[in-house]
C-alpha positions in Angstrom: 6.3 -9.4 32.8 10.0 -8.7 31.8 11.0 -12.3 32.6 8.0 -13.7 30.7 8.9 -11.6 27.6 12.6 -12.6 27.9 11.6 -16.2 28.0 9.5 -15.9 24.9 12.0 -14.1 22.7 15.1 -15.8 23.9 13.7 -19.2 22.9 13.2 -17.9 19.3 16.4 -15.8 19.2 18.4 -19.0 19.6 17.0 -20.4 16.4 19.2 -19.8 13.3 16.1 -18.8 11.2 15.4 -15.8 13.5 16.7 -12.5 12.0 15.4 -10.1 14.6 13.0 -9.5 17.5 11.3 -6.2 18.5 9.1 -5.3 21.4 6.3 -2.8 20.9 4.6 -1.3 24.0 1.1 0.1 23.9 1.5 3.9 24.3 -0.8 6.8 23.3 1.3 7.1 20.2 0.9 3.5 19.1 -2.6 2.8 20.5 -4.0 2.5 17.0 -1.4 -0.1 15.9 -1.5 -2.7 18.8 -5.1 -3.8 18.6 -5.5 -2.9 22.3 -2.7 -5.3 23.4 -0.3 -4.1 26.0 2.8 -5.6 24.4 3.6 -6.9 20.9 6.6 -9.2 20.3 7.4 -9.0 16.6 9.8 -11.7 15.2 11.3 -11.6 11.7 12.3 -15.0 10.4 13.5 -16.8 7.3 11.3 -19.8 8.1 9.1 -20.4 5.0 6.8 -23.0 6.6 4.3 -20.2 7.4 4.1 -16.6 6.3 2.7 -15.6 9.6 2.5 -17.3 13.0 0.5 -15.8 15.8 0.1 -16.3 19.6 -1.9 -14.4 22.2 -1.0 -14.5 25.9 -2.4 -13.2 29.1 0.0 -12.6 32.0 -0.1 -10.5 35.1 -3.3 -8.8 33.9 -1.7 -7.8 30.6 -2.4 -8.9 27.1 0.6 -9.8 24.9 0.6 -10.8 21.2 3.4 -12.6 19.4 3.8 -12.1 15.7 6.4 -14.2 13.8 6.5 -13.2 10.1 8.5 -14.6 7.2 11.0 -12.1 5.8 9.5 -12.4 2.3 6.0 -11.6 3.6 7.4 -8.7 5.5 9.0 -7.2 2.4 5.6 -7.7 0.6 3.8 -5.8 3.3 6.4 -3.0 3.2 6.3 -2.6 -0.6 2.6 -2.9 -1.0 1.7 -0.9 2.1 -0.9 -3.6 2.9 0.0 -3.8 6.6 0.6 -0.2 7.6 1.1 -0.8 11.3 4.4 -2.5 10.5 6.1 0.8 9.8 5.2 2.0 13.3 6.4 -1.2 14.9 9.8 -1.1 13.1 10.3 2.6 13.6 9.1 2.8 17.3 9.8 -0.7 18.6 12.6 -1.7 20.9 15.1 -4.1 19.3 15.6 -7.1 21.6 17.6 -9.2 19.1 19.3 -8.4 15.8 21.2 -11.0 13.9 24.0 -9.4 11.8 22.4 -5.9 12.1 19.5 -7.1 9.9 16.8 -5.0 11.8 19.0 -1.9 12.0 19.7 -2.1 8.2 16.0 -2.6 7.5 15.0 0.4 9.5 17.7 2.5 7.9 16.4 1.5 4.4 12.9 2.6 5.5 14.2 6.0 6.5 16.4 6.4 3.4 13.5 5.2 1.1 15.5 4.2 -2.0 14.3 5.7 -5.2 13.6 2.3 -6.9 11.3 1.3 -4.0 9.6 4.7 -4.0 8.8 4.4 -7.7 7.1 1.0 -7.2 5.2 2.2 -4.2 4.0 5.3 -6.1 2.7 2.9 -8.9 0.9 0.7 -6.4 -0.8 3.7 -4.7 -1.7 5.2 -8.1 -3.3 2.0 -9.2 -5.4 1.9 -6.0 -6.3 5.5 -6.4 -7.5 4.9 -10.0 -9.6 1.9 -9.1 -11.3 3.7 -6.2 -11.8 6.8 -8.3 -13.3 5.0 -11.3 -15.5 2.8 -9.2 -16.7 5.8 -7.3 -17.5 7.7 -10.5 -19.5 4.9 -11.9 -21.6 4.6 -8.7 -22.1 8.4 -8.7 -23.4 8.3 -12.2 -25.8 5.5 -11.2 -26.9 7.8 -8.3 -25.6 5.5 -5.6 -24.3 8.5 -3.7 -23.4 6.9 -0.3 -21.5 4.1 -2.0 -19.8 6.7 -4.3 -18.9 8.6 -1.1 -17.2 5.6 0.4 -15.0 5.0 -2.7 -14.1 8.7 -2.8 -12.9 8.6 0.8 -10.7 5.7 0.0 -9.4 7.4 -3.2 -8.5 10.5 -1.3 -6.6 8.3 1.2 -4.6 6.7 -1.6 -4.0 10.2 -3.1 -2.7 11.4 0.3 -0.3 8.4 0.6 0.8 8.9 -3.0 1.6 12.5 -2.4 3.7 11.6 0.7 5.7 8.9 -1.1 6.3 11.3 -4.0 8.0 13.6 -1.6 10.1 10.9 0.0 8.0 10.2 3.2 6.8 6.9 4.4 3.1 7.1 5.0 2.2 6.4 8.6 -1.0 5.1 10.2 -1.9 8.7 11.0 -1.5 9.7 7.4 -3.7 12.8 7.5 -1.5 14.4 10.2 1.4 14.1 7.8 -0.6 15.4 4.8 -1.9 18.4 6.7 1.6 19.9 6.9 3.2 18.4 3.7 0.3 18.5 1.2 -2.2 21.1 2.6 -4.1 21.3 -0.8 -5.1 17.6 -0.6 -5.9 18.0 3.1 -8.2 20.9 2.3 -10.1 18.8 -0.2 -10.5 16.0 2.3 -11.7 18.5 5.0 -14.2 20.0 2.6 -15.7 16.6 1.8 -15.9 15.6 5.5 -17.0 18.9 7.1 -18.9 20.8 4.4 -22.6 21.6 5.0 -23.3 21.3 1.3 -25.6 18.5 0.0 -23.7 15.2 -0.6 -24.2 15.4 -4.4 -22.6 18.9 -4.6 -19.7 17.8 -2.4 -19.1 14.8 -4.7 -19.3 17.1 -7.8 -16.6 19.3 -6.5 -14.5 16.4 -5.3 -14.5 14.6 -8.6 -13.3 17.8 -10.3 -10.5 18.2 -7.8 -9.6 14.5 -8.0 -9.4 14.7 -11.8 -6.9 17.6 -11.5 -4.7 15.8 -8.9 -4.8 12.5 -10.9 -3.9 14.3 -14.2 -1.0 16.0 -12.5 0.4 12.7 -11.2 -0.4 10.3 -14.1 3.2 10.5 -15.6 4.8 9.7 -12.3 2.1 7.2 -11.1 2.3 5.1 -14.3 6.0 5.3 -14.8 6.9 2.0 -13.1 4.2 0.0 -14.9 5.0 1.5 -18.3 8.8 0.9 -17.8 8.0 -2.8 -17.2 5.6 -3.0 -20.2 8.2 -1.3 -22.4 10.4 -4.4 -22.2 8.2 -6.2 -24.7 6.4 -5.2 -27.8 3.0 -6.5 -26.6 1.4 -8.1 -23.6 -1.6 -10.3 -23.1 -3.4 -9.8 -19.8 -2.2 -13.2 -18.7 1.4 -12.1 -19.4 0.9 -9.0 -17.3 -0.6 -10.7 -14.2 2.2 -13.3 -14.3 5.0 -10.8 -14.6 7.0 -10.9 -11.3 7.6 -7.1 -11.2 3.8 -6.5 -11.4 2.4 -9.0 -9.0 2.0 -6.6 -6.2 -0.5 -4.5 -8.2 -2.9 -7.4 -7.7 -6.5 -6.6 -8.9 -5.8 -2.9 -9.1 -3.9 -3.3 -12.3 -7.0 -3.9 -14.4 -8.5 -0.4 -13.7 -5.1 1.2 -14.2 -4.5 -0.5 -17.6 -7.9 0.7 -18.9 -7.3 4.2 -17.5 -3.9 4.4 -19.3 -5.5 3.1 -22.5 -8.2 5.8 -22.2 -5.6 8.5 -21.7 -3.3 7.3 -24.6 -0.4 6.1 -22.5 -1.1 2.5 -23.6 -2.4 1.2 -27.0 -4.4 -1.8 -27.9 -3.4 -4.4 -30.5 -6.1 -6.8 -31.8 -5.2 -10.1 -33.3 -7.7 -12.4 -34.9 -8.4 -15.6 -33.0 -9.7 -18.9 -34.3 -13.3 -17.7 -33.6 -15.0 -15.7 -36.3 -14.9 -11.9 -35.5 -13.3 -12.6 -32.2 -10.0 -10.9 -31.5 -7.3 -11.3 -28.9 -6.5 -8.1 -27.1 -2.9 -7.1 -26.3 -1.4 -4.1 -24.6 1.6 -2.1 -25.8 3.4 1.1 -25.1 4.2 1.4 -28.8 1.8 3.2 -31.2 1.8 0.4 -33.8 
């Protein structure tokens, strides 16, 4: 197997576009991140032809997966938290090739967790939290309790990740193990929701009350990145917002976040008359004008 792995990665390491190669072995610690494959070869490249290139192999009764990802896509995953296994791969993988210390520097940056990156990630998690919470509350009010429960579980997960990032930790795949020791109050709420013998409606009642408290306490921090960006101009159309480079990672979650911040008075609405009678364009502003 070693020779086979060496053949695969050396071929790509010789290409100038390859920045680094890591080997991830399936262990008890990484079982949840390797999709049952015995080995993962993870290649970081500057090649922009494809964001992600995949190959699956079978050799000597072992399964091996090769992932080759474009550096821009990797940065998007790391910032948005949309591919959480990547953290485990980078922090626990064995470096086989590292051009100009690219991989070592990337790993060091993950461990240092610079403040500007942390602020953006807090904003992204807060937006996801708000969307799940508001959708869950609407479903609850419509008496769709099981669907509301599903959204609440997701909202708690985003709250847990947000609380870890707030304290300077990178959320891992096993996020609740981290939260149990770092944010025991949030862990207790999650545990009550999962393990309580109370009827589902009563559990959701209590959970929404607790969530409102946690969200209220984090609104200033969670919205700070978005509000700083929006403060650069007097007013924004929704098209301006979704096209703003600094806000693209918020994706569809930004709509629920904007309405939440309007409702709480962090953002204001400016109406401008359109060509249609009694129809107004709606703009967002941080200024009370």
